[in-house]
Residue, then its C-alpha position, 0 to 999 in steps of 0.5 A: m758514562q754512556v747514554v743509550q739512545a733508541v735508533f728510530i726508523m720513521n715512516g713519514l717525517s714530522a720529526r725534528r732534531g732530537r724528537h722522533t715520532g716512531y720507533h722500530g729498530t735497534i739500540m745504539s750507544l752514544t756518549p754525551h759528546d756524540f751526534d745523532p746521525l738519524a737526526i741529521i738525516v731528518d734535517w737533511l730531508d727537511a731541508c730538501r723538502a723545504g728547498d732550503l739550499d743553505s740549510l742543506l749545505d750546512l749539513y755537509d762537511q766543507n770537503a764533503i764528497l757526493e757520488c751520484d750513480c743516478e747521474s754518474v757524477s762525483l762531486t767534492g766541496r760546497a760549491a759543487l754540491s750547491s750546483y748539484w742541489a740547486n736545480k733539484l730543490r727548485s724543480q722537485l715534485a710533490g711528495s719528494f724527499t719523503l723517507d722510505d726506510l732508514t738503517v744504521t750501519g757500523d759506518g753510517v746510515w742507509a736511507g731510502y727516500r724519494n728524490h726530486k723526481g719522486s723516484l725511489v733512491r737509496a743513499h749511504f751517508r757517512f759522517s765526520s766526527s763533528g757530525k757533518i755529512q762527509r760522504t754520500r753515495c746514492g743510486p736508484l733503489h733497484q741498483r745495489l750500492s756498496a758503502 
């Protein structure tokens, strides 16, 4: 049995996991055992805005990879991600980690958002079968990224 779920693209995030406030997009089929990748992105942005490093890290797979073209770094694992995110969350400017756009792809989700400095960036998120972020690649919005 399949459950059909609407895919949401939100401007301004007041949504929490499972409760979306706006709709614009396509329909994606999910089975009852699937996870909602868009809800994970919403939770990711919420954790970043709140400066909640532990909640943010809990969204990542234990061996997650983050490739940041802004800083030319590639990191693997919780300890490396913790070091990467700690300062960014502490020093974020007002208006940081707000969503600009969200697009579901065949292999993940593209998210455009404002980073800790308020600059527009674009990130591609891939997920493990358990619904954890497995790989992220981000860079400045003006730079073309490949997934």
